[in-house]
N, C-alpha and C positions, 0 to 999 in steps of 0.2 A: 284808602283800608276800610276793607270787605266786611260787613256784620262775621259772628264768628257762628255758624250754625252746630248745635251736637245732633247727631242720630241721636233717635228715638230709644233707644236702650241705653246711652249713658246722659243723658236726659233723665229717663227712672229712677236712673242710677242716684244724681245727684241729687234731687228730692227728696231720695229717699239718706240719704246722707244730712242732707241739709233737716228735717225734718227731727230724724234723731241726737240732734247735737238740740236742735229746740228744745227735744223733750230732757233731757237730759243738761242742759242753762235750764232751766224751768226747778228742774233740781236742787243745784245751788239758792235760786232764791229762796226756797224753803229754810235749804240753811241757814243762807243764812239768818231768816230770822230767830233761829232755834238757838245760837249761840246766850245773843240778847234775853229773849226770855227764858232762857235759863238760866239763866246766871237772875234775871230777878224769884223765877220759881225754888232753888238751891236757898235762899232766904230764909223762905221758910219751911223747905224739905231735908231731908242729908240726904244724900247721897247714895249712899246704896235705897234707900228707898224710891226715892227719884229717879232710877236709874228699875226701878222694879215694875212702879204703878205704869212708869211710860209703858214701858219694853214688853210689858204685860199687855197691856188694853192693846197695843195695837196689835199681837200676835192672835188674840181674841177678836178682834173686830178682823182682821182679815182671814182668819182660818174658819169663820162664821162665813163670810163668801165663797171661801175655797173651798166650802162641800158641795156644791154643785160640779166640780168637778175631780171629783175624792175617785171615780173609776179610772181614771189615767193618772192613776198614783202607783207607784214602784220603783223597785230598793233603789233604782238610778237616781231620780229624784230625789229619795229619804238618800240616799248617798251625800246627791251634791248640794240638797240644803242644810244638812246636816257642815259637810264643809265648809258652807258660809257662813253660819249664819254659828258658828266658834269660831272663823277669823273676824264676823263683826266682832260680836265681847269682845276678840284680844283688841284689837284698834277702842274702846270704850275703857276699854279698865285699866292700859297703857296711859291712854291723851287723861285722860281726867288723874291717873297714879303719877303723871309727869308732872301736869300741870302747876302741879300743889308744892314741889320745887322748882320754878323755873319760871322767867315772864310771858306774857302772852305773845308779844311778840313773838321773842324764840319758837315760842310751842307753833307758833301761826304759821312762820315762814320755816322749819322743821317739820311736816305739817307736810303744807305745800311742795318736801323733798319728791313726795311720789309722784307727782308731776312728772320729773325726771325719768323716777325708778322704772314707772313702768313701763316706757318702752330699751328700757336696759336690761332687766329682771326680763322682757320677753324676749329679747333678743338671745338671750344667752342660755334661758332653759327652754324656752317655748321655737323659738329660731325667727322668730316673728318678728322682720324688718319695717320698723317704719319709713311712711314720706319724707323724704327731703322733706317737703312745708313745712310737714307737723315738726319735725324738727327744727326748726326753724321760728317755728309759734313755742315752741316748750321751750325753745334760750327764748326769746321775749320776757314770754311768763311767766318764767325765775326769775328773770331781774328784777321785774316788774314785784313778781312777789317781797322776795330781799327791802326792795323799793319801798314798801308797802306796811310792812312788819318793821321795820326796822329793827332786823334782827341782826343776833353779830355770832356768828360761825366760829369768831374765834378765840371766844371765853364758852362754849358747853360748858355742864352741870352734869349732876345726875339726871335732871327730871330734865335735860333736855334731852341724854341718851334714852332714856325710858320712851317719850317724846317718839326718837327716832326708830325706836320700834316699834308702837304706831304705827309711823313713816311706810313700812319695811311689808307692816303687817295691811295697812292699804293698798299696795304697791299688789298684795298677791289675793287678795277681795276682788279687787278691780278684773286680775288682768283671766284668774276664776269666772269670775262671774260672765266676764262674753266668752269666754270656752264653754261653759252652761248650760247657758241662759239659750241657744236655739235646741238645745237636746230635750227642752221642759217646757209642761204646762208655765206659765213664768207666774200666774196665781198658785199651783200649788207650791212650786220653788222657790219664792218670794214665802209664803205661809210658812212652809220648813223655813223655809233660817228664820223667823223671826221666835216660830219658837222654840228655837234652837238657841238662838238667845234669853228668850225669858227665864226659859229652864237652868239656865246659867245662873244670870241675876236670879235667882231662888237661889238656887245650892248656897250662891256666899252667903247668902243675907241668916241665915247660923252662926257667919266670924264674926259678923261688922254692926249685927242690932237691927232689927226690923224695927221701925217706930215709923207711927203712923198719930200726923201732927193735927191738928181740929184746919183742914185748909179752907183759904174762904174760897166765895165761890170765883174771886178772878183768878185763884191758882190751879183749882180745875178746869174752871174753860184752858189757861194756855197750857196744861196735862193733856188734852183731851183733843184738844189744838195737835203739841209737838209729837200727838201719836199716830192721831191721825193723819195730816200732811208731812209733819216733820220727819216721821220716822215710815208705814203703810206703805202714803202715795211715792216718799225719794226712794225707797228701795225697788217697791213697786214699777216703778220706769225706771231707772235702773235698770234693770231686767229685763225690765223690754226692751228698750232703744237699744242695750248693747248687744242684741243682735243682729244690727243693723251699719253700725259704725265696728273702725278697730280700736283696742280699750287706749293708744296709740291717741287716739283723736277724745276719747274718755275724758283719759286725767287729764288736755288741754283743757275743758269745758267747765271741770270740778275742776280746774285757777282761778277761775271765777265767784266761787266760795268765798273768800276774803273780804274780795271787790263787795258781794252785795252784803257780807254778813260789819263790813266798815262802814257801811251805806245807812241800814236797817239802824246800828247805834247811835249810829245822828239825828237820826230820824225818830227813836223812840226815849234811846235815851240823853239824846242832848250831846254826845262825845262827837269831838270838835275834830274834824279830819286838815292835816296838813298840807302845803305843797310838794314834800319829799313822798307824805298817802299816795294826795292823789294821783301826782305822776306813777304814781308803781303801779295804780289800777289803769290808766290809763296804756301803762305800757302791757300789763294785759289781757285789756281789751282787742290793744291790736295785735299780738300773737293766735286769741285765738282768730279775730277777724281774718290774718292775712291767711293762717289756714282751711280755712273756706271757699277761697277763691284756687281754683286751678287753673293755677298761672303758666307753666309747663303747658298744658293742654293750651289754654290760647297762645302764648306763643308759639307754637311750632304750625297752629291753624290759620292766625296772623301770615306766617312767614308765606305760608301756601298759597292764600288769598291773594296775599302780593303779588309771588314767587309767578302766577297762572295769570295774574291782568298786564 
């Protein structure tokens, strides 16, 4: 059997998609750390204050850097960034609201349903047809999510339905990010998005009450980390990398988030992973890897090579 040789243009496209997937994978790594760190911080800081401090600090940091591109700011970027910001805020709101009334495992799986909803909604609303190999990877990842979280979809309650709304919002956030990112400067688009979220968190403070507790040095550094790396870096990277890949592949890569969350919960908080969780994480990884390999192209070229010999 001869070696499979790709044309230069195809090889460049594969490299771009691979780099995009690596960038999105790094997003899930940082998101994986935010769960356990947020849980620890919320023991000292009320939820509404935590969201306000984290998201406002993130918005200010990115806004200062984005000023260098201010001449490129236009109505389209303002509109698109505002839409993404509203979707992002709603995802935070419904997830935090719902998780108070359901288990963490159910919340984790239901939020992960966006892996399936992205290609479904993308096709229904925008006629975006995902590749077959990506659908196969999504199927493996979905099964892995169910095993990893130990969720029970047959026993949903009010909190589960609220988290389901969050999953739907996350789905549209991924889809619209993929549509808007190529049309604007990524720094300005993400800056407008985070600024919108910050303004919305400020808006709800009068209804929830602003409490400024005396933060420990550890909590202050944790908030800075969550703002800069858990928010600015992650959403800036997502916006940048979605220009080079599809929304379905983005959702598939994002299915790695609960895997890293479980890993860091073990490393930082000593939470033990069971056999089922390990198997679920393995299926998610397998689903993502399987989508990276162009099986159809390899098979076709191998057949042609064998036929020509």
